[in-house]
MIGU-914400 format. One record per residue: y, x, z of N, C-alpha, C, CB in turn; residue in one letter. Coordinates in Angstrom, 2 decimals. Each point is the difference from the previous one (the first is absolute). Glycine has a CB too. Layout:
! MIGU-914400
<site <Y,X,Z>,<Y,X,Z>,<Y,X,Z>,<Y,X,Z>,'a'>;
...
END
This chain:
! MIGU-914400
<site <13.19,0.83,13.41>,<-0.46,-1.33,-0.37>,<-1.53,-0.03,0.05>,<2.04,-0.36,-1.47>,'m'>;
<site <-2.57,-0.74,1.98>,<-1.43,-0.22,0.01>,<-0.36,-0.79,-1.25>,<-0.10,0.05,2.57>,'v'>;
<site <-0.84,0.45,-3.34>,<-0.40,-0.67,-1.24>,<-1.22,-0.88,0.25>,<0.91,1.91,-1.35>,'y'>;
<site <-0.97,-3.00,0.61>,<-1.09,-0.96,0.14>,<-0.89,0.02,-1.23>,<1.45,-1.42,1.48>,'t'>;
<site <-2.63,0.84,-1.33>,<-0.91,-0.14,-1.13>,<0.68,-0.77,-1.13>,<-1.98,0.05,1.56>,'e'>;
<site <2.66,-1.12,-1.21>,<0.66,-0.84,-1.00>,<1.09,0.74,-0.75>,<-0.51,-1.95,1.40>,'g'>;
<site <1.30,2.72,-0.69>,<1.07,0.77,-0.64>,<-0.58,0.99,-1.01>,<1.42,-0.24,2.07>,'y'>;
<site <-2.43,1.01,-1.65>,<-0.59,0.99,-0.88>,<-0.68,-0.66,-1.20>,<-0.32,1.52,1.97>,'l'>;
<site <-0.37,-2.62,-1.72>,<-0.68,-0.71,-1.09>,<1.00,-0.48,-1.05>,<-1.80,-0.72,1.60>,'k'>;
<site <2.89,0.14,-1.14>,<1.02,-0.50,-0.92>,<0.62,1.13,-0.82>,<0.48,-1.88,1.60>,'e'>;
<site <-0.16,2.98,-0.93>,<0.63,1.12,-0.71>,<-0.95,0.63,-1.01>,<1.42,0.43,2.02>,'k'>;
<site <-2.65,-0.20,-1.63>,<-0.97,0.61,-0.91>,<-0.29,-0.92,-1.19>,<-1.00,1.25,1.93>,'l'>;
<site <0.86,-2.53,-1.67>,<-0.26,-0.97,-1.06>,<1.13,0.01,-1.02>,<-1.32,-1.42,1.59>,'t'>;
<site <2.53,1.38,-1.09>,<1.18,-0.04,-0.88>,<0.18,1.30,-0.77>,<1.07,-1.60,1.58>,'k'>;
<site <-1.08,2.72,-0.89>,<0.32,1.28,-0.62>,<-1.09,0.52,-0.94>,<1.35,0.51,2.00>,'e'>;
<site <-2.59,-0.89,-1.73>,<-1.11,0.50,-0.81>,<-0.58,-1.06,-0.92>,<-0.50,1.60,1.82>,'l'>;
<site <1.13,-2.76,-1.89>,<-0.54,-1.12,-0.79>,<-1.47,-0.21,0.32>,<1.67,0.48,-1.82>,'d'>;
<site <-2.00,-0.43,3.08>,<-1.40,-0.07,0.43>,<-0.52,-1.43,-0.11>,<0.38,1.93,1.56>,'a'>;
<site <-1.64,-2.03,-1.95>,<-0.64,-1.31,-0.09>,<-0.73,-0.34,1.30>,<-0.25,0.29,-2.48>,'v'>;
<site <0.01,0.74,3.29>,<-0.66,-0.21,1.29>,<0.42,1.11,0.95>,<-1.98,-1.16,-1.10>,'h'>;
<site <2.38,0.79,2.30>,<0.37,0.97,1.03>,<-0.55,-0.48,1.34>,<2.10,0.69,-1.26>,'v'>;
<site <-2.81,0.18,1.94>,<-0.46,-0.27,1.36>,<0.63,1.05,0.91>,<-2.20,-1.05,-0.80>,'e'>;
<site <2.83,0.62,1.86>,<0.60,0.93,0.96>,<-0.56,-0.33,1.37>,<2.14,0.23,-1.38>,'v'>;
<site <-2.63,0.79,2.07>,<-0.55,-0.19,1.33>,<0.74,0.91,0.98>,<-2.27,-0.62,-0.95>,'t'>;
<site <2.86,0.00,1.97>,<0.65,0.76,1.07>,<-1.09,0.43,0.97>,<2.22,-1.28,-0.24>,'d'>;
<site <-2.48,2.56,0.29>,<-1.05,0.54,0.87>,<0.56,0.59,1.28>,<-1.35,0.47,-2.02>,'e'>;
<site <2.60,-0.80,2.31>,<0.67,0.61,1.16>,<0.22,-0.99,1.14>,<1.12,1.57,-1.56>,'s'>;
<site <-1.86,-2.67,1.56>,<0.16,-1.02,1.04>,<1.41,-0.58,0.03>,<-1.75,1.17,1.32>,'d'>;
<site <2.38,-1.26,-2.49>,<1.27,-0.69,-0.11>,<1.25,0.85,0.12>,<-1.19,-1.88,0.87>,'g'>;
<site <1.07,3.16,-0.61>,<1.21,0.81,0.17>,<0.55,0.50,-1.34>,<-0.83,0.69,2.26>,'c'>;
<site <0.08,-0.91,-3.34>,<0.49,0.35,-1.33>,<-0.02,1.48,-0.32>,<1.39,-1.97,0.17>,'g'>;
<site <-2.28,2.74,0.45>,<-0.02,1.44,-0.23>,<-1.21,0.46,-0.81>,<1.25,0.26,2.12>,'a'>;
<site <-2.22,-1.17,-2.35>,<-1.23,0.39,-0.69>,<-0.46,-1.15,-0.89>,<-0.65,1.55,1.89>,'k'>;
<site <0.58,-1.28,-3.20>,<-0.39,-1.03,-0.95>,<-1.05,0.53,-0.97>,<2.27,-1.03,0.20>,'f'>;
<site <-3.10,0.11,-0.68>,<-0.86,0.29,-1.14>,<0.29,-1.06,-1.05>,<-1.82,1.09,1.45>,'s'>;
<site <1.80,-0.69,-2.72>,<0.33,-0.94,-1.07>,<-0.99,0.14,-1.16>,<2.42,0.10,0.66>,'v'>;
<site <-2.62,-1.20,-1.33>,<-0.72,-0.05,-1.27>,<0.97,-0.58,-1.00>,<-2.31,-0.27,1.10>,'l'>;
<site <2.54,0.99,-2.19>,<0.97,-0.44,-1.00>,<-0.69,-0.03,-1.36>,<1.93,0.96,1.32>,'i'>;
<site <-1.81,-2.08,-2.02>,<-0.58,-0.15,-1.33>,<1.15,-0.24,-0.97>,<-2.19,-0.93,0.92>,'v'>;
<site <2.34,1.87,-1.88>,<1.12,-0.10,-0.93>,<-0.35,0.69,-1.32>,<1.62,-0.07,1.93>,'s'>;
<site <-1.15,-0.50,-3.02>,<-0.17,0.64,-1.29>,<0.91,1.23,-0.15>,<-0.62,-2.23,-0.97>,'d'>;
<site <1.57,2.40,1.88>,<0.84,1.21,-0.03>,<-0.83,1.25,0.30>,<1.98,-1.37,0.72>,'k'>;
<site <-3.19,1.19,-0.21>,<-0.87,1.13,0.29>,<-0.85,0.41,-1.20>,<-0.05,-0.74,2.38>,'f'>;
<site <0.07,-0.05,-3.45>,<-0.80,0.31,-1.18>,<0.30,1.40,-0.51>,<-0.05,-2.43,-0.60>,'n'>;
<site <-0.99,3.22,0.36>,<0.15,1.33,-0.57>,<0.51,1.05,0.96>,<0.40,-1.12,-2.10>,'g'>;
<site <-0.17,0.74,3.36>,<0.52,0.96,0.99>,<-1.13,0.47,0.91>,<2.27,-1.10,-0.08>,'k'>;
<site <-2.35,2.41,0.34>,<-0.99,0.48,0.98>,<0.40,-0.43,1.40>,<-0.54,1.97,-1.47>,'p'>;
<site <-0.39,-1.84,2.39>,<0.21,-0.46,1.37>,<1.27,0.56,0.63>,<-2.46,-0.18,0.22>,'l'>;
<site <2.70,1.47,-0.36>,<1.18,0.60,0.61>,<1.29,-0.60,-0.55>,<-1.30,2.11,0.32>,'l'>;
<site <1.35,-2.37,-1.61>,<1.20,-0.60,-0.61>,<0.19,-1.44,0.51>,<-0.30,1.45,-2.05>,'a'>;
<site <-0.78,-2.15,2.25>,<0.09,-1.38,0.54>,<0.58,0.04,1.41>,<-1.97,-0.73,-1.40>,'r'>;
<site <1.46,1.63,2.21>,<0.47,0.09,1.38>,<1.46,0.44,0.06>,<-2.34,0.52,0.74>,'h'>;
<site <2.72,0.38,-1.61>,<1.40,0.41,-0.05>,<0.91,-1.16,-0.38>,<-0.72,2.32,-0.60>,'r'>;
<site <0.26,-3.15,-0.31>,<0.77,-1.18,-0.41>,<0.22,-0.93,1.19>,<-0.94,0.18,-2.34>,'l'>;
<site <-0.12,-0.43,3.09>,<0.10,-0.85,1.19>,<0.92,0.65,1.03>,<-2.32,-0.92,-0.41>,'v'>;
<site <2.16,2.21,0.64>,<0.84,0.71,0.97>,<1.47,-0.03,-0.38>,<-1.93,1.47,0.53>,'n'>;
<site <2.21,-1.44,-1.83>,<1.39,-0.09,-0.46>,<0.57,-1.37,0.30>,<-0.49,1.67,-1.81>,'t'>;
<site <-0.30,-2.72,1.58>,<0.45,-1.37,0.28>,<0.31,-0.16,1.49>,<-1.37,-0.87,-1.93>,'v'>;
<site <0.56,1.48,2.77>,<0.15,-0.15,1.46>,<0.64,1.23,0.65>,<-2.01,-1.50,-0.01>,'l'>;
<site <2.82,2.20,-0.74>,<0.60,1.25,0.48>,<0.71,-0.17,1.35>,<0.27,0.69,-2.38>,'q'>;
<site <0.57,-1.68,2.50>,<0.75,-0.21,1.25>,<-0.92,-0.45,1.13>,<2.03,-0.59,-1.33>,'e'>;
<site <-2.95,-0.31,1.02>,<-0.89,-0.55,1.02>,<-0.93,1.08,0.57>,<0.09,-2.22,-1.15>,'e'>;
<site <-0.53,3.14,0.30>,<-0.93,1.03,0.45>,<0.65,1.02,0.94>,<-1.23,-0.30,-2.14>,'l'>;
<site <2.53,0.24,2.26>,<0.68,0.87,0.96>,<-0.32,-0.41,1.44>,<1.84,0.39,-1.67>,'k'>;
<site <-2.17,-1.68,1.87>,<-0.30,-0.48,1.36>,<-1.45,-0.43,0.17>,<2.37,-0.71,0.17>,'t'>;
<site <-3.10,0.53,-1.27>,<-1.42,-0.33,0.09>,<-0.75,1.31,0.18>,<0.25,-2.11,-1.45>,'i'>;
<site <-1.06,2.19,2.49>,<-0.65,1.27,0.34>,<-1.33,0.20,-0.72>,<1.11,-0.13,2.19>,'h'>;
<site <-1.78,-0.95,-2.52>,<-1.29,0.11,-0.70>,<-0.05,-1.06,-1.09>,<-1.15,0.90,2.09>,'a'>;
<site <0.82,-0.47,-3.30>,<-0.01,-0.91,-1.14>,<-1.17,0.35,-0.91>,<2.52,-0.26,0.12>,'f'>;
<site <-3.46,-0.66,-0.22>,<-1.18,0.19,-0.84>,<0.11,-0.96,-1.17>,<-1.43,0.73,1.96>,'t'>;
<site <1.20,-0.22,-3.17>,<0.13,-0.87,-1.17>,<-1.19,0.12,-0.93>,<2.45,0.22,0.18>,'q'>;
<site <-2.80,-1.36,-0.74>,<-1.02,-0.08,-1.05>,<0.70,-0.65,-1.18>,<-2.00,-0.15,1.64>,'k'>;
<site <1.98,0.83,-2.78>,<0.73,-0.47,-1.17>,<-0.98,-0.22,-1.15>,<2.09,1.21,0.74>,'t'>;
<site <-2.09,-2.41,-1.28>,<-0.91,-0.35,-1.09>,<0.75,-0.65,-1.15>,<-1.85,-0.28,1.65>,'l'>;
<site <1.33,0.49,-2.87>,<0.50,-0.77,-1.13>,<-0.63,-1.39,0.08>,<0.30,2.10,-1.46>,'t'>;
<site <0.21,-3.02,0.69>,<-0.56,-1.36,-0.01>,<-1.47,0.06,-0.43>,<2.28,-0.99,-0.52>,'v'>;
<site <-2.58,1.80,-0.49>,<-1.37,0.11,-0.49>,<-0.93,0.57,1.08>,<0.88,0.32,-2.33>,'e'>;
<site <-0.45,0.69,3.04>,<-0.80,0.58,1.09>,<-0.25,-1.03,1.09>,<0.94,2.27,-0.51>,'q'>;
<site <0.07,-3.05,0.83>,<-0.13,-1.02,1.04>,<-1.00,-1.08,-0.41>,<2.37,0.46,0.70>,'y'>;
<site <-2.32,-0.85,-1.96>,<-0.95,-1.01,-0.50>,<-1.43,0.50,0.07>,<1.77,-0.91,-1.51>,'k'>;
<site <-1.98,2.19,1.24>,<-1.33,0.58,0.04>,<-0.54,0.08,1.42>,<0.55,1.30,-2.04>,'q'>;
<site <0.33,-1.11,3.02>,<-0.41,0.11,1.39>,<-0.21,-1.36,0.66>,<1.23,2.15,0.12>,'k'>;
<site <-0.65,-3.18,-0.70>,<-0.08,-1.34,0.61>,<-1.30,-0.69,-0.32>,<2.45,-0.18,-0.15>,'s'>;
END
């Protein structure tokens, strides 16, 4: 299955109760390379590795066919400070 920006955004938003999700297909539309920014309070108190593992668990099936996946994970407070 080829995954789309919209599909990944919807799944991440729902599963992580995210308040903001940006998904960029960097593979010219073939769905093999994505970068994401996820803002969620589920990341509160978690170190970076734990945040990434949480995202990887949510996308466990999808990551079997996505060859490159870059993620930036922020809490709501961190996102507000960067904006």
